[in-house]
N, C-alpha and C positions, 0 to 999 in steps of 0.2 A: 665454778671459777669461769666456765664458757659465758654463762650467765652474765657475769661481773664484766667479761671481756667484750661482748656486746653492748653493754651499757656505755662503756668507756668510747664506743664508735663515734660520738660527737664531739670530744674532746680534741684538743690539740696532739698532733701526731706524737710530741715527745711524753704526752702522757698516756697514751694508748698502749697497753702491756698484753702481751699474751698470755694465757692462762699458765704456762708453763713457768714463764718469768714472775707472774704474781705469787705463784708459789713457791718459787725460790725466794723473792723476798720475804715472803711471811715466815719461811723454815728460816731464814739467815736471822731475821730479827728476834723470833721468838722461840727459835728451837723446838725442843720437844712439845712444849706447850702450844706452840703454832702449829704443829703437825697434827696434835688431838684436834685443836680447833677445825683444821681443814677436813680430817675424817668426819669431824661432827657435822659440819656444814654438806659435807658428800652426802653424808647419811639423810640428813635432812630432805637435801634437796632430791636424794631418790625416794623418798616418802610417795610423791604423785606418780611414779613409773607406773604403767602398765602392766609389764610382766614383772613379777618380783625377783628378785637375785637370791641365789641359795643363800641359807642362814648362814653366818660367820662360823668357823668351827672354833673352839674355845682358844686355840694358838694365836688366831687372827685378832682376837682383843688386844687393845696396846699394853695394858700392865700384864695381861695372863700371859703372854708370849713369852716373858723374863723366866716365868716360872714353871711353865709347862715343858713337856718333852716335845721336841720336835715331830711332826706327822710328814712321813716320806710322801710326799708328793710325787716325785718321780725319783727313782731308784736308781742304784748304779746300772741295774741290769736294762734299764731303759734307755741310758745312754750308750750300753755296748750295743745293743739290739739295734738301734739308729747307726752308730758304727758300722755293724755288719750290714745292714742293709745297704748303705752307701757303698761300701768295698763290692758288694754282689751287684750291683747296678752299674758300677764303672767298668766290671770285669764282662758284663752283659753288655754294655755299650763297645767295649773294645772289640768282642765277638762280632758283633753286629756290624761295626766299622771295617773289619777285615773280610767280611764276606761281602760287604758294599762296595770295596776298593779291590773286588777280585784276588783276595790273597787268603783262598779256602784252606791252605795247608795249614797256615797261622791260625785262622778261625779254629780250625781242629784240634789245633794242639791245645789251645786256650780253653777249648770246651772242654777238653778232658781234664783239666786241672781239678782237683779237689774243691777249690775255692768256688769254681764257676758251678759244680753239681750244688752247693749252696743256695745259689741263687733262686731255684725254685720252690726251695723249703722258707727262703725269707720272704719269696713274694706270698704265700701262704700266709705268713704271720703278719706280713704287712697287710694282708686282705682283713685279717682278724682285727688288727690292732685299728684299722681306719672304721670299721663297722663299732667299734665300741666309742672310738671318739665321736662317731655321729650321734650315736645315742645320747652321748653326755651333752652334745651340741643341741639336739632335742629337747632335754631335759633343761637345759639353760633356758631354752625359749617357749617353754609348756607354760600357758599362763593359768593354766587349770591346778597346777600344784602349788601347793604353801612353800614356804623358803625353808622349813625342815624337812618336807617331803625330798624336797630338791636336792639337799646337802646329802640326808642319806641315800638318795638315789645315785648322785655322784660318787660319793665315797666308796659305794658297792662296787659301781662301774669302774674306779682307779684302782680298787683291789684286785679285780678281776685282770685288768690289764697290767699291773705289775707283775700278776702270776703267769701271764701270756708272756712278757718280757724274759723273766726269770727261765722257763720252761726252754723256750727257743735260744736263749744264750747258753743255758748249760748244755742242751743238745747238741748245739753248732761245736762248742768246745771239745765236747766230749768226742765228738766225730772228727775233729782236726787231731785230736791226740792219736786216734789209730791209725 
């Protein structure tokens, strides 16, 4: 679509369309068939790319997604992990602000809060997650791997990532109950 938009650059302004607008028009007029045609064109346009994309999961194919089960790309634990991380960072920011504003008594009281104790643990989890996400990005950008190898590597790292999310969330919830 981007290439098509670049081709319309010489046309009058009212005939120049953005890629998003072109996609909306095709999907509006042709519905599912138009969507499949756009996906086919994207696939065909991607054949000349230097770095191959990971192979599609069987759930990603247009017809198969109706019959296949959902593959949990992100689980509820991933969402909860990031909510807990955000909460711990906000609390840590409050403590740091109180120290900076010469309010050490408030900072000490906040630092003794059990939630503040979780900030270090969450930072450790964030480091692990960050390392795995960097590995996933490296696989995406590796031009020596085949699409199938990329898909297998990414799926394995995503399973590991979901396991880390679950471990940290369940441990923190158990600690909060105590």
